[in-house]
C-alpha positions in Angstrom: 48.8 -13.5 -94.9 45.5 -12.4 -93.1 47.4 -12.6 -89.8 50.2 -10.3 -91.1 47.6 -7.9 -92.6 45.7 -7.8 -89.2 49.0 -6.8 -87.4 49.7 -4.2 -90.1 46.3 -2.8 -89.5 47.0 -2.5 -85.8 50.3 -0.7 -86.5 49.0 1.8 -89.1 47.6 5.2 -88.0 44.0 5.4 -87.3 41.6 6.1 -84.4 39.8 2.8 -84.4 41.5 -0.6 -84.7 38.5 -2.8 -85.0 38.0 -4.9 -88.2 36.0 -2.6 -90.4 38.1 0.5 -90.2 41.3 -1.6 -90.5 39.9 -3.2 -93.6 39.2 0.2 -95.2 42.7 1.4 -94.5 44.4 -1.8 -95.8 42.3 -2.3 -98.9 40.3 0.8 -99.8 39.4 -0.8 -103.3 38.1 -4.0 -101.8 37.0 -3.4 -98.3 34.5 -6.3 -98.2 37.0 -9.0 -99.1 39.6 -7.6 -96.6 36.9 -7.4 -93.9 35.9 -11.1 -94.4 39.7 -12.1 -94.2 40.4 -10.1 -91.1 37.3 -11.2 -89.4 37.9 -14.8 -90.1 41.5 -14.7 -88.7 40.4 -13.0 -85.5 37.0 -14.4 -84.7 36.9 -17.9 -86.3 40.4 -19.3 -87.1 41.4 -22.0 -84.5 45.1 -21.0 -84.0 46.7 -21.1 -80.6 47.1 -17.8 -78.6 49.7 -19.5 -76.4 51.9 -20.6 -79.3 51.8 -17.1 -80.8 52.6 -15.4 -77.6 55.5 -17.8 -77.1 56.9 -16.9 -80.5 56.4 -13.1 -79.7 58.2 -13.6 -76.3 61.1 -15.4 -77.9 61.5 -12.6 -80.6 61.1 -9.6 -78.4 63.1 -10.9 -75.4 66.2 -11.4 -77.4 66.3 -7.7 -78.4 65.1 -6.5 -74.9 67.8 -8.3 -73.1 70.6 -6.7 -75.3 69.8 -3.5 -73.4 69.9 -5.1 -69.9 68.7 -8.0 -67.9 65.1 -8.8 -67.0 64.2 -7.0 -63.7 60.8 -8.4 -62.9 57.7 -10.4 -63.8 54.7 -8.2 -63.4 51.2 -9.5 -62.6 48.4 -7.1 -63.5 44.9 -6.8 -64.7 43.3 -4.3 -66.9 39.6 -3.4 -67.5 37.7 -2.6 -70.7 34.5 -0.6 -70.2 31.7 -2.2 -72.4 28.0 -1.4 -72.7 25.4 -4.2 -72.8 25.6 -7.6 -71.3 26.2 -10.0 -74.4 30.0 -9.5 -74.8 31.9 -12.3 -73.1 32.9 -11.5 -69.6 31.1 -8.3 -69.2 29.5 -7.6 -65.8 29.4 -4.8 -63.4 32.7 -4.9 -61.5 35.6 -2.6 -60.5 37.3 -1.3 -63.6 40.7 0.2 -63.1 40.6 2.3 -66.3 37.7 4.4 -64.8 38.6 3.8 -61.2 35.1 2.7 -60.0 32.5 0.0 -60.5 31.5 -0.1 -64.0 30.1 -2.4 -66.8 33.3 -3.9 -68.1 35.4 -6.9 -68.7 38.8 -7.6 -67.1 41.8 -9.5 -68.4 44.6 -10.8 -66.2 48.2 -10.7 -67.6 51.8 -11.6 -66.8 54.5 -9.3 -68.2 58.3 -9.3 -68.2 60.2 -6.1 -67.9 63.7 -4.6 -68.1 64.4 -1.2 -66.6 62.9 0.6 -69.6 60.2 -1.6 -71.2 57.7 -4.4 -70.5 56.0 -7.1 -72.7 52.9 -9.0 -71.8 53.7 -12.8 -72.2 50.4 -14.3 -70.9 46.7 -13.0 -71.2 43.5 -14.5 -70.0 39.9 -13.0 -69.6 38.6 -13.2 -66.1 35.4 -14.9 -66.3 32.9 -14.0 -63.5 30.5 -16.5 -61.9 27.6 -14.8 -63.9 29.3 -16.1 -67.1 31.0 -19.3 -65.8 27.8 -20.7 -64.5 25.4 -19.8 -67.2 25.4 -22.5 -69.9 23.4 -20.5 -72.4 25.8 -17.6 -72.2 28.8 -20.0 -72.6 27.5 -21.5 -75.7 26.6 -18.2 -77.3 30.1 -16.8 -76.6 32.0 -20.0 -77.6 33.7 -20.4 -74.1 35.6 -23.7 -74.1 34.3 -26.4 -71.8 37.6 -26.5 -69.9 37.4 -22.8 -68.9 35.8 -22.6 -65.4 35.5 -19.9 -62.8 38.9 -18.9 -61.3 39.8 -16.0 -59.2 42.3 -13.4 -60.6 45.1 -14.6 -58.2 44.5 -18.2 -59.4 44.7 -17.0 -63.1 47.9 -15.2 -62.3 49.4 -18.3 -60.7 48.5 -20.4 -63.7 50.4 -17.9 -65.9 53.4 -17.8 -63.6 53.6 -21.7 -63.4 53.4 -21.8 -67.2 56.3 -19.3 -67.5 58.4 -21.3 -65.1 57.7 -24.5 -67.2 58.7 -22.7 -70.4 61.9 -21.6 -68.9 61.3 -17.8 -69.1 64.4 -16.1 -67.5 63.5 -15.8 -63.9 63.1 -12.5 -62.0 61.2 -11.3 -58.9 57.4 -11.2 -59.2 55.6 -7.8 -58.7 51.9 -7.5 -58.0 49.6 -5.0 -56.4 47.6 -5.5 -53.2 44.7 -7.2 -55.0 47.1 -10.1 -55.4 49.7 -9.7 -52.7 47.2 -9.6 -49.9 46.4 -13.2 -50.7 48.5 -15.4 -48.5 48.1 -18.5 -50.8 49.2 -16.4 -53.7 52.4 -15.4 -52.0 53.2 -18.9 -50.7 52.7 -20.4 -54.1 55.2 -18.0 -55.6 57.7 -18.8 -52.9 57.2 -22.5 -53.5 58.2 -22.0 -57.2 61.5 -20.5 -56.0 60.7 -17.0 -57.1 61.3 -13.9 -55.0 58.5 -11.3 -54.9 57.7 -7.7 -54.0 54.0 -7.5 -53.8 51.6 -4.8 -52.4 49.4 -5.6 -49.4 46.5 -3.9 -47.6 47.4 -2.1 -44.3 45.2 -4.6 -42.4 47.5 -7.6 -43.2 48.8 -9.0 -39.8 52.5 -9.4 -39.1 54.6 -10.1 -36.1 56.8 -7.4 -34.7 60.5 -7.6 -35.9 62.2 -10.3 -33.9 58.9 -11.9 -32.8 57.1 -15.1 -33.8 54.1 -17.2 -32.7 54.4 -19.2 -29.6 55.6 -22.8 -30.1 53.3 -25.7 -29.7 51.9 -26.5 -26.3 53.9 -29.0 -24.3 52.2 -32.4 -24.3 51.1 -33.5 -20.8 50.7 -37.2 -21.6 46.9 -37.0 -22.1 45.1 -36.6 -25.3 46.4 -36.1 -28.7 49.7 -34.2 -29.0 49.3 -30.8 -30.7 51.7 -29.6 -33.4 50.1 -26.1 -33.9 51.6 -22.8 -33.1 49.9 -20.6 -30.5 49.1 -17.0 -29.5 47.7 -15.7 -26.2 46.3 -12.4 -24.9 49.8 -11.0 -24.3 51.4 -12.3 -27.6 49.5 -11.1 -30.7 50.5 -9.9 -34.1 49.4 -6.5 -35.3 48.3 -4.9 -38.5 51.0 -3.6 -40.9 49.5 -0.1 -40.4 49.9 -0.2 -36.6 53.5 -1.4 -36.9 54.3 1.4 -39.4 53.0 4.1 -37.1 54.9 2.6 -34.1 58.3 3.0 -35.7 60.5 5.9 -34.7 61.1 8.8 -36.9 64.7 7.7 -37.5 63.4 4.5 -39.2 62.0 6.6 -42.2 64.4 7.6 -45.0 63.8 9.7 -48.1 64.4 7.6 -51.2 64.5 8.7 -54.9 63.5 5.8 -57.2 63.4 7.3 -60.7 63.2 10.5 -62.8 59.8 11.6 -63.7 58.7 13.8 -66.5 59.2 17.0 -64.5 61.2 16.1 -61.5 62.6 13.2 -59.5 60.2 10.9 -57.8 60.9 10.6 -54.1 59.1 9.7 -50.8 59.8 8.4 -47.3 60.1 4.7 -46.7 60.9 2.3 -44.0 61.6 -1.4 -44.1 61.8 -4.0 -41.4 62.1 -7.8 -41.2 58.9 -9.5 -40.1 56.9 -12.7 -40.2 53.5 -12.7 -41.8 50.9 -13.9 -39.3 47.8 -14.7 -41.2 46.2 -17.7 -39.6 49.6 -19.1 -38.6 47.8 -20.7 -35.6 46.9 -23.5 -38.2 50.6 -24.1 -38.9 53.3 -26.2 -37.2 56.2 -23.9 -38.2 56.4 -20.1 -38.2 56.6 -18.5 -41.7 60.1 -17.3 -42.7 61.1 -13.7 -42.2 60.6 -11.2 -45.1 60.7 -7.5 -45.8 57.8 -5.3 -44.8 58.3 -2.1 -46.9 56.2 0.9 -46.0 55.7 4.3 -47.6 54.8 7.4 -45.7 55.0 10.5 -47.9 55.5 13.9 -46.1 52.4 15.7 -45.4 50.2 12.6 -45.2 48.5 11.8 -41.9 49.5 8.0 -42.2 51.4 5.6 -44.3 49.9 5.1 -47.8 51.4 1.9 -49.2 52.7 -1.4 -48.0 54.7 -4.4 -49.6 55.9 -7.7 -48.5 59.1 -9.0 -50.2 61.3 -12.1 -50.0 64.3 -10.4 -51.5 67.4 -11.2 -49.5 68.0 -9.9 -45.9 70.9 -7.7 -47.1 68.9 -5.9 -49.8 69.5 -2.1 -49.6 66.4 0.1 -49.0 66.9 1.9 -52.2 67.0 -1.3 -54.3 63.8 -2.5 -52.4 62.0 0.7 -53.3 63.0 0.8 -56.8 61.8 -2.7 -57.5 58.5 -2.1 -55.7 57.9 1.0 -57.8 58.9 -0.8 -61.0 55.2 -1.7 -61.6 54.7 1.7 -63.1 56.1 0.5 -66.3 53.2 -1.7 -67.0 50.7 1.1 -66.6 52.7 3.1 -69.2 52.9 0.3 -71.7 49.2 -0.7 -71.3 48.3 2.9 -72.2 50.3 2.6 -75.4 48.6 -0.9 -76.2 45.1 0.5 -75.7 45.6 4.0 -77.3 48.0 3.2 -80.2 47.4 -0.4 -81.0 43.7 -0.7 -80.2 43.8 -3.4 -77.5 40.4 -2.3 -76.3 38.8 -1.8 -79.8 37.7 -5.3 -80.4 33.9 -5.2 -81.1 33.1 -8.9 -81.2 31.3 -10.8 -78.4 33.1 -14.2 -78.4 35.8 -15.7 -76.3 38.0 -16.7 -79.2 37.8 -13.2 -80.8 38.6 -11.4 -77.6 41.8 -13.5 -77.1 42.9 -13.5 -80.7 42.6 -9.7 -80.9 44.6 -9.2 -77.7 47.2 -11.7 -78.9 47.7 -9.9 -82.2 47.9 -6.5 -80.5 50.7 -8.0 -78.2 52.5 -9.4 -81.2 52.4 -5.9 -82.9 53.6 -4.4 -79.6 56.4 -7.0 -79.3 57.6 -6.0 -82.8 57.7 -2.3 -81.7 59.5 -3.3 -78.5 62.1 -5.3 -80.4 62.6 -2.6 -82.9 63.0 0.2 -80.3 65.4 -2.0 -78.4 67.6 -2.4 -81.5 67.4 1.3 -82.6 67.8 3.1 -79.3 68.4 6.8 -79.6 71.5 6.4 -77.5 72.9 3.5 -79.5 76.5 4.0 -80.6 77.5 4.0 -84.2 78.5 0.5 -85.3 76.6 -1.2 -82.5 73.3 -1.7 -84.3 74.1 -5.1 -85.6 72.7 -4.5 -89.1 73.8 -6.6 -92.0 74.5 -4.4 -95.0 75.1 -6.1 -98.5 78.5 -5.6 -100.0 78.8 -2.9 -102.6 79.6 -3.8 -106.3 83.3 -4.0 -107.0 83.5 -0.9 -109.3 80.6 1.0 -107.6 81.3 4.8 -107.1 78.8 6.9 -105.3 77.5 9.8 -107.3 79.5 13.0 -106.9 82.7 11.1 -105.7 86.0 12.5 -107.1 87.3 10.9 -110.3 90.8 9.2 -110.0 93.6 11.4 -111.3 94.6 11.1 -114.9 98.0 9.5 -115.8 100.7 12.0 -116.9 
């Protein structure tokens, strides 16, 4: 019952969704008792966040997929500005919410999405070295012993592997350049058999279309035979930015990927097949070819965005662009989670409370996602799959005509 009441408090109208104001709205005649109950379920009760998120995923995905298949798994992180230094995970670091270095904590998530909606299915606080290596801080915040420092790409890979093990319906993985630039991150996704469309920095090195590193040096019978690929002064990869700027004007096409609030969203794109080159001189085989997608909006002095993708070689440019741009949906849905359901309103300082609050926010959001999927404004009559009880045998609605009298 306290768990249900907590979710009800998150769903009710109100500016703040922390424990005290929710208790006042839920039980105005007995605020203290409700406060104790809500505080216990979020800060102290040892229930499993992973188990609850699995149930939410199962419940919401069934409704989501009635409107269309999953299109992507989306890796993202979101920041929560926070004053002071005692709340778990808070340090001065980049915060996407304010777009600069700020005192905040950051959580890494994995979401699944259709063309219209997304749902977080995994959630973990990023624990910086300042917290992971400080035993006094760890004890005070109740950080489990098994939680150690891990980079954000490492946390994301843990979430992706868990989703694969739990047989979540597979879809291409999307991520921004903070993750996609990491070669090990991309190779780990490929090893799991998942395609990806991930952002990269303009400095990522690639081979020109049709080129690859030089094969291993021919053994001359002396010394140890080498198996490593080679480069020389005349055969070098180049940065993605340099490749984009070397393409002819005919390589760029204007693509519209979705309808915005005021107008269609479109830009110029080019896509070529390349081999990533990062430190491939330590490898014995060249990396497989994949797509390098580039965006160069009209009026800009140079290309602005880059992606690498392992989608099939016959993928149309329009489909490549639309999937790369599908990450926008997570920004919209996180805005709703934060503003409407109070994802960032938790005022406690502990590890357990931070994750419990986020899990229950996601549970409440999963309920909304499922209900919206069932009651779409465009749903046709008779397609809502509602079970209505049978009317009594002799029931007559008020105002219905009386049967004619016998002559």
